[in-house]
Backbone of each chain as nested JSON, in Angstrom:
{
  "chains": [
    {"id": "A", "residues": [
      {"number": 1, "name": "GLU", "atoms": {"N": [0.821, -1.204, 0.0], "CA": [0.0, 0.0, 0.0], "C": [0.856, 1.254, 0.0]}},
      {"number": 2, "name": "LEU", "atoms": {"N": [2.171, 1.082, 0.193], "CA": [3.049, 2.244, 0.267], "C": [3.682, 2.526, -1.088]}},
      {"number": 3, "name": "LYS", "atoms": {"N": [3.809, 3.801, -1.414], "CA": [4.54, 4.189, -2.609], "C": [6.03, 4.17, -2.288]}},
      {"number": 4, "name": "VAL", "atoms": {"N": [6.834, 3.956, -3.31], "CA": [8.279, 3.951, -3.121], "C": [8.792, 5.382, -3.063]}},
      {"number": 5, "name": "TRP", "atoms": {"N": [9.569, 5.662, -2.038], "CA": [10.128, 6.999, -1.848], "C": [11.15, 7.301, -2.93]}},
      {"number": 6, "name": "THR", "atoms": {"N": [11.047, 8.466, -3.519], "CA": [12.061, 8.956, -4.447], "C": [12.546, 10.301, -3.925]}},
      {"number": 7, "name": "THR", "atoms": {"N": [13.743, 10.677, -4.306], "CA": [14.323, 11.92, -3.8], "C": [13.453, 13.111, -4.184]}},
      {"number": 8, "name": "PRO", "atoms": {"N": [13.039, 13.909, -3.205], "CA": [12.236, 15.095, -3.532], "C": [13.045, 16.06, -4.389]}},
      {"number": 9, "name": "ASP", "atoms": {"N": [12.409, 16.582, -5.417], "CA": [13.104, 17.495, -6.317], "C": [12.076, 18.445, -6.917]}},
      {"number": 10, "name": "PHE", "atoms": {"N": [12.56, 19.496, -7.552], "CA": [11.65, 20.43, -8.213], "C": [12.374, 21.121, -9.345]}},
      {"number": 11, "name": "GLU", "atoms": {"N": [11.598, 21.561, -10.321], "CA": [12.114, 22.39, -11.405], "C": [11.686, 23.815, -11.102]}},
      {"number": 12, "name": "GLU", "atoms": {"N": [12.538, 24.741, -11.461], "CA": [12.243, 26.14, -11.166], "C": [12.178, 26.937, -12.462]}},
      {"number": 13, "name": "TYR", "atoms": {"N": [11.187, 27.781, -12.563], "CA": [11.037, 28.633, -13.735], "C": [10.867, 30.068, -13.273]}},
      {"number": 14, "name": "ALA", "atoms": {"N": [11.613, 30.955, -13.9], "CA": [11.36, 32.37, -13.666], "C": [10.035, 32.697, -14.33]}},
      {"number": 15, "name": "THR", "atoms": {"N": [9.402, 33.734, -13.886], "CA": [8.102, 34.034, -14.453], "C": [7.905, 35.539, -14.536]}},
      {"number": 16, "name": "MET", "atoms": {"N": [-6.404, 29.856, -12.952], "CA": [-6.765, 28.456, -13.156], "C": [-7.435, 27.864, -11.928]}}
    ]},
    {"id": "B", "residues": [
      {"number": 1, "name": "MET", "atoms": {"N": [12.992, 23.483, 14.735], "CA": [12.571, 24.36, 13.634], "C": [11.442, 23.686, 12.861]}},
      {"number": 2, "name": "THR", "atoms": {"N": [10.446, 24.481, 12.514], "CA": [9.31, 23.94, 11.778], "C": [9.108, 24.757, 10.505]}},
      {"number": 3, "name": "PRO", "atoms": {"N": [9.147, 24.101, 9.352], "CA": [9.03, 24.831, 8.087], "C": [7.587, 25.182, 7.743]}},
      {"number": 4, "name": "ARG", "atoms": {"N": [7.443, 26.308, 7.062], "CA": [6.124, 26.704, 6.552], "C": [6.338, 27.488, 5.261]}},
      {"number": 5, "name": "LEU", "atoms": {"N": [5.302, 27.539, 4.439], "CA": [5.383, 28.328, 3.215], "C": [5.449, 29.805, 3.586]}},
      {"number": 6, "name": "ARG", "atoms": {"N": [6.29, 30.541, 2.868], "CA": [6.379, 31.973, 3.131], "C": [5.106, 32.675, 2.689]}},
      {"number": 7, "name": "ARG", "atoms": {"N": [4.899, 33.84, 3.257], "CA": [3.75, 34.662, 2.881], "C": [3.798, 34.935, 1.37]}},
      {"number": 8, "name": "GLY", "atoms": {"N": [2.674, 34.774, 0.707], "CA": [2.621, 35.039, -0.728], "C": [2.947, 33.834, -1.585]}},
      {"number": 9, "name": "VAL", "atoms": {"N": [3.271, 32.689, -0.952], "CA": [3.584, 31.462, -1.689], "C": [2.379, 30.54, -1.623]}},
      {"number": 10, "name": "ARG", "atoms": {"N": [2.026, 29.969, -2.777], "CA": [0.881, 29.056, -2.81], "C": [1.27, 27.756, -3.5]}},
      {"number": 11, "name": "LEU", "atoms": {"N": [0.847, 26.65, -2.92], "CA": [0.961, 25.344, -3.572], "C": [-0.389, 25.068, -4.197]}},
      {"number": 12, "name": "THR", "atoms": {"N": [-0.402, 24.925, -5.506], "CA": [-1.685, 24.764, -6.176], "C": [-1.567, 23.694, -7.245]}},
      {"number": 13, "name": "TYR", "atoms": {"N": [-2.667, 23.434, -7.889], "CA": [-2.773, 22.334, -8.82], "C": [-2.752, 22.872, -10.235]}},
      {"number": 14, "name": "ASP", "atoms": {"N": [-1.954, 22.246, -11.101], "CA": [-1.882, 22.69, -12.49], "C": [-2.935, 21.953, -13.306]}},
      {"number": 15, "name": "ARG", "atoms": {"N": [-4.108, 22.552, -13.405], "CA": [-5.215, 21.881, -14.099], "C": [-4.965, 21.757, -15.593]}},
      {"number": 16, "name": "THR", "atoms": {"N": [-4.156, 22.646, -16.146], "CA": [-3.907, 22.589, -17.583], "C": [-3.202, 21.292, -17.945]}},
      {"number": 17, "name": "ARG", "atoms": {"N": [-2.125, 20.983, -17.216], "CA": [-1.401, 19.745, -17.515], "C": [-2.276, 18.541, -17.253]}},
      {"number": 18, "name": "GLN", "atoms": {"N": [-3.1, 18.615, -16.204], "CA": [-3.965, 17.483, -15.887], "C": [-4.959, 17.252, -17.018]}},
      {"number": 19, "name": "THR", "atoms": {"N": [-5.438, 18.329, -17.618], "CA": [-6.414, 18.207, -18.69], "C": [-5.817, 17.473, -19.887]}},
      {"number": 20, "name": "TYR", "atoms": {"N": [-4.566, 17.8, -20.213], "CA": [-3.977, 17.244, -21.424], "C": [-3.223, 15.952, -21.182]}},
      {"number": 21, "name": "ASP", "atoms": {"N": [-2.869, 15.658, -19.948], "CA": [-2.14, 14.429, -19.66], "C": [-2.544, 13.95, -18.284]}},
      {"number": 22, "name": "ARG", "atoms": {"N": [-3.55, 13.103, -18.238], "CA": [-4.13, 12.709, -16.955], "C": [-3.224, 11.792, -16.153]}},
      {"number": 23, "name": "THR", "atoms": {"N": [-2.123, 11.326, -16.749], "CA": [-1.216, 10.474, -15.982], "C": [-0.304, 11.315, -15.103]}},
      {"number": 24, "name": "ARG", "atoms": {"N": [-0.222, 12.613, -15.355], "CA": [0.664, 13.46, -14.564], "C": [-0.125, 14.174, -13.482]}},
      {"number": 25, "name": "GLN", "atoms": {"N": [0.296, 13.976, -12.254], "CA": [-0.331, 14.674, -11.141], "C": [0.562, 15.862, -10.831]}},
      {"number": 26, "name": "THR", "atoms": {"N": [0.299, 16.974, -11.449], "CA": [1.235, 18.082, -11.378], "C": [0.744, 19.196, -10.473]}},
      {"number": 27, "name": "HIS", "atoms": {"N": [1.55, 19.508, -9.489], "CA": [1.313, 20.68, -8.67], "C": [2.329, 21.746, -9.049]}},
      {"number": 28, "name": "VAL", "atoms": {"N": [2.008, 22.964, -8.754], "CA": [2.946, 24.056, -8.964], "C": [2.982, 24.892, -7.695]}},
      {"number": 29, "name": "VAL", "atoms": {"N": [4.136, 25.473, -7.447], "CA": [4.298, 26.403, -6.335], "C": [4.451, 27.789, -6.935]}},
      {"number": 30, "name": "LEU", "atoms": {"N": [3.54, 28.668, -6.589], "CA": [3.566, 30.03, -7.113], "C": [4.174, 30.948, -6.075]}},
      {"number": 31, "name": "PHE", "atoms": {"N": [5.151, 31.738, -6.493], "CA": [5.702, 32.745, -5.597], "C": [6.078, 33.938, -6.45]}},
      {"number": 32, "name": "PRO", "atoms": {"N": [6.317, 35.084, -5.844], "CA": [6.438, 36.311, -6.644], "C": [7.506, 36.253, -7.731]}},
      {"number": 33, "name": "GLU", "atoms": {"N": [8.609, 35.53, -7.49], "CA": [9.71, 35.549, -8.447], "C": [9.654, 34.42, -9.464]}},
      {"number": 34, "name": "GLY", "atoms": {"N": [8.745, 33.465, -9.29], "CA": [8.762, 32.36, -10.232], "C": [7.757, 31.285, -9.916]}},
      {"number": 35, "name": "VAL", "atoms": {"N": [7.945, 30.178, -10.602], "CA": [7.079, 29.014, -10.442], "C": [7.978, 27.809, -10.23]}},
      {"number": 36, "name": "LEU", "atoms": {"N": [7.658, 26.99, -9.248], "CA": [8.353, 25.727, -9.055], "C": [7.404, 24.596, -9.41]}},
      {"number": 37, "name": "VAL", "atoms": {"N": [7.955, 23.564, -10.04], "CA": [7.17, 22.366, -10.322], "C": [7.799, 21.227, -9.526]}},
      {"number": 38, "name": "PRO", "atoms": {"N": [7.226, 20.909, -8.365], "CA": [7.796, 19.855, -7.523], "C": [7.371, 18.476, -8.0]}},
      {"number": 39, "name": "ASN", "atoms": {"N": [8.248, 17.481, -7.772], "CA": [7.828, 16.109, -8.062], "C": [6.909, 15.626, -6.934]}},
      {"number": 40, "name": "ALA", "atoms": {"N": [6.479, 14.378, -7.026], "CA": [5.442, 13.897, -6.1], "C": [5.898, 13.96, -4.65]}},
      {"number": 41, "name": "THR", "atoms": {"N": [7.143, 13.561, -4.384], "CA": [7.581, 13.539, -2.99], "C": [7.841, 14.957, -2.472]}},
      {"number": 42, "name": "ALA", "atoms": {"N": [8.344, 15.834, -3.328], "CA": [8.524, 17.225, -2.895], "C": [7.168, 17.868, -2.614]}},
      {"number": 43, "name": "THR", "atoms": {"N": [6.167, 17.528, -3.432], "CA": [4.808, 18.024, -3.178], "C": [4.312, 17.527, -1.828]}},
      {"number": 44, "name": "ALA", "atoms": {"N": [4.565, 16.25, -1.545], "CA": [4.126, 15.681, -0.267], "C": [4.791, 16.396, 0.905]}},
      {"number": 45, "name": "VAL", "atoms": {"N": [6.074, 16.731, 0.748], "CA": [6.777, 17.476, 1.801], "C": [6.137, 18.851, 1.982]}},
      {"number": 46, "name": "LEU", "atoms": {"N": [5.906, 19.542, 0.867], "CA": [5.35, 20.897, 0.946], "C": [3.971, 20.906, 1.599]}},
      {"number": 47, "name": "GLU", "atoms": {"N": [3.185, 19.875, 1.31], "CA": [1.833, 19.82, 1.878], "C": [1.866, 19.707, 3.402]}},
      {"number": 48, "name": "LEU", "atoms": {"N": [3.007, 19.253, 3.934], "CA": [3.118, 19.066, 5.384], "C": [3.835, 20.237, 6.064]}},
      {"number": 49, "name": "CYS", "atoms": {"N": [4.211, 21.244, 5.293], "CA": [4.901, 22.414, 5.859], "C": [3.858, 23.378, 6.418]}},
      {"number": 50, "name": "ASP", "atoms": {"N": [3.412, 23.101, 7.633], "CA": [2.335, 23.889, 8.234], "C": [2.813, 24.782, 9.372]}},
      {"number": 51, "name": "GLY", "atoms": {"N": [4.137, 24.817, 9.582], "CA": [4.649, 25.629, 10.68], "C": [4.525, 24.958, 12.028]}},
      {"number": 52, "name": "GLU", "atoms": {"N": [3.943, 23.766, 12.043], "CA": [3.762, 23.026, 13.297], "C": [4.672, 21.804, 13.354]}},
      {"number": 53, "name": "ARG", "atoms": {"N": [4.862, 21.163, 12.195], "CA": [5.631, 19.917, 12.152], "C": [7.115, 20.198, 11.965]}},
      {"number": 54, "name": "SER", "atoms": {"N": [7.949, 19.442, 12.678], "CA": [9.397, 19.501, 12.486], "C": [9.777, 18.558, 11.339]}},
      {"number": 55, "name": "ILE", "atoms": {"N": [11.042, 18.589, 10.942], "CA": [11.495, 17.676, 9.885], "C": [11.267, 16.214, 10.283]}},
      {"number": 56, "name": "PRO", "atoms": {"N": [11.617, 15.802, 11.502], "CA": [11.313, 14.41, 11.884], "C": [9.815, 14.109, 11.843]}},
      {"number": 57, "name": "ASP", "atoms": {"N": [8.989, 15.084, 12.225], "CA": [7.532, 14.884, 12.164], "C": [7.084, 14.659, 10.718]}},
      {"number": 58, "name": "ILE", "atoms": {"N": [7.625, 15.476, 9.814], "CA": [7.251, 15.365, 8.4], "C": [7.692, 14.015, 7.846]}},
      {"number": 59, "name": "ALA", "atoms": {"N": [8.924, 13.618, 8.177], "CA": [9.42, 12.326, 7.691], "C": [8.559, 11.185, 8.228]}},
      {"number": 60, "name": "ALA", "atoms": {"N": [8.154, 11.289, 9.489], "CA": [7.314, 10.238, 10.077], "C": [5.954, 10.179, 9.388]}},
      {"number": 61, "name": "ALA", "atoms": {"N": [5.377, 11.35, 9.106], "CA": [4.078, 11.38, 8.425], "C": [4.198, 10.796, 7.021]}},
      {"number": 62, "name": "LEU", "atoms": {"N": [5.29, 11.118, 6.329], "CA": [5.49, 10.582, 4.981], "C": [5.7, 9.074, 5.019]}},
      {"number": 63, "name": "GLY", "atoms": {"N": [6.255, 8.581, 6.128], "CA": [6.482, 7.147, 6.27], "C": [5.205, 6.338, 6.285]}},
      {"number": 64, "name": "GLU", "atoms": {"N": [4.077, 7.013, 6.515], "CA": [2.787, 6.316, 6.474], "C": [2.301, 6.141, 5.04]}},
      {"number": 65, "name": "ARG", "atoms": {"N": [2.928, 6.882, 4.11], "CA": [2.494, 6.83, 2.704], "C": [3.56, 6.274, 1.779]}},
      {"number": 66, "name": "TYR", "atoms": {"N": [4.836, 6.405, 2.202], "CA": [5.947, 6.002, 1.344], "C": [6.857, 5.022, 2.075]}},
      {"number": 67, "name": "ALA", "atoms": {"N": [7.403, 4.077, 1.329], "CA": [8.389, 3.145, 1.873], "C": [9.786, 3.703, 1.626]}},
      {"number": 68, "name": "GLY", "atoms": {"N": [10.62, 3.703, 2.667], "CA": [12.011, 4.114, 2.488], "C": [12.253, 5.599, 2.598]}},
      {"number": 69, "name": "VAL", "atoms": {"N": [11.385, 6.302, 3.317], "CA": [11.563, 7.748, 3.479], "C": [12.882, 8.028, 4.194]}},
      {"number": 70, "name": "ARG", "atoms": {"N": [13.65, 8.971, 3.649], "CA": [14.912, 9.372, 4.274], "C": [14.755, 10.779, 4.836]}},
      {"number": 71, "name": "GLU", "atoms": {"N": [14.948, 10.897, 6.133], "CA": [14.807, 12.207, 6.773], "C": [15.779, 13.222, 6.173]}},
      {"number": 72, "name": "ASP", "atoms": {"N": [16.978, 12.747, 5.787], "CA": [17.955, 13.653, 5.168], "C": [17.411, 14.248, 3.87]}},
      {"number": 73, "name": "ASP", "atoms": {"N": [16.668, 13.434, 3.101], "CA": [16.082, 13.941, 1.857], "C": [15.114, 15.083, 2.152]}},
      {"number": 74, "name": "VAL", "atoms": {"N": [14.326, 14.906, 3.207], "CA": [13.352, 15.941, 3.581], "C": [14.093, 17.224, 3.957]}},
      {"number": 75, "name": "GLY", "atoms": {"N": [15.129, 17.082, 4.782], "CA": [15.901, 18.255, 5.183], "C": [16.584, 18.926, 4.006]}},
      {"number": 76, "name": "ASP", "atoms": {"N": [17.107, 18.116, 3.08], "CA": [17.82, 18.682, 1.93], "C": [16.886, 19.492, 1.028]}},
      {"number": 77, "name": "VAL", "atoms": {"N": [15.71, 18.928, 0.726], "CA": [14.819, 19.657, -0.183], "C": [14.279, 20.909, 0.511]}},
      {"number": 78, "name": "LEU", "atoms": {"N": [14.068, 20.833, 1.818], "CA": [13.598, 22.026, 2.529], "C": [14.68, 23.108, 2.542]}},
      {"number": 79, "name": "ALA", "atoms": {"N": [15.937, 22.703, 2.676], "CA": [17.023, 23.691, 2.639], "C": [17.054, 24.396, 1.29]}},
      {"number": 80, "name": "ARG", "atoms": {"N": [16.846, 23.634, 0.206], "CA": [16.811, 24.248, -1.131], "C": [15.619, 25.192, -1.26]}},
      {"number": 81, "name": "LEU", "atoms": {"N": [14.481, 24.798, -0.693], "CA": [13.285, 25.644, -0.783], "C": [13.437, 26.906, 0.058]}},
      {"number": 82, "name": "VAL", "atoms": {"N": [14.177, 26.803, 1.165], "CA": [14.474, 27.997, 1.965], "C": [15.378, 28.931, 1.155]}},
      {"number": 83, "name": "ASP", "atoms": {"N": [16.369, 28.36, 0.455], "CA": [17.251, 29.17, -0.391], "C": [16.462, 29.927, -1.451]}},
      {"number": 84, "name": "ARG", "atoms": {"N": [15.408, 29.292, -1.981], "CA": [14.58, 29.923, -3.027], "C": [13.546, 30.864, -2.427]}},
      {"number": 85, "name": "GLU", "atoms": {"N": [13.56, 30.973, -1.092], "CA": [12.613, 31.839, -0.378], "C": [11.165, 31.419, -0.608]}},
      {"number": 86, "name": "VAL", "atoms": {"N": [10.981, 30.111, -0.734], "CA": [9.634, 29.548, -0.843], "C": [9.159, 29.102, 0.539]}},
      {"number": 87, "name": "VAL", "atoms": {"N": [10.099, 28.594, 1.329], "CA": [9.805, 28.093, 2.677], "C": [10.623, 28.896, 3.674]}},
      {"number": 88, "name": "GLU", "atoms": {"N": [10.073, 29.06, 4.863], "CA": [10.817, 29.702, 5.949], "C": [10.668, 28.847, 7.196]}},
      {"number": 89, "name": "TRP", "atoms": {"N": [11.566, 29.078, 8.139], "CA": [11.491, 28.35, 9.411], "C": [10.636, 29.141, 10.383]}},
      {"number": 90, "name": "ALA", "atoms": {"N": [9.615, 28.495, 10.927], "CA": [8.719, 29.17, 11.865], "C": [9.344, 29.184, 13.252]}}
    ]}
  ]
}
């Protein structure tokens, strides 16, 4: 029932 | 230390991407200088940044949903988000 942990990450964009 | 989203920062849902690709569960973080697109685990971390939970608390809560949660990963991504001025320590 558990999801596999993956390294938290994010994409960043300069700038519903 | 307990992390929380800074004033003016919002974690929201990108309905446009969801409309065109329903396999992607995409959230976006809106802040004055830009937009961040976090992956699923970073989104899960951000959702728990309420100014009440510590990093160990967040890791423990994530452990109920994910196998193999690493507290260091939580601390590392929060440090990066603090650098981007998206998160602050309460």
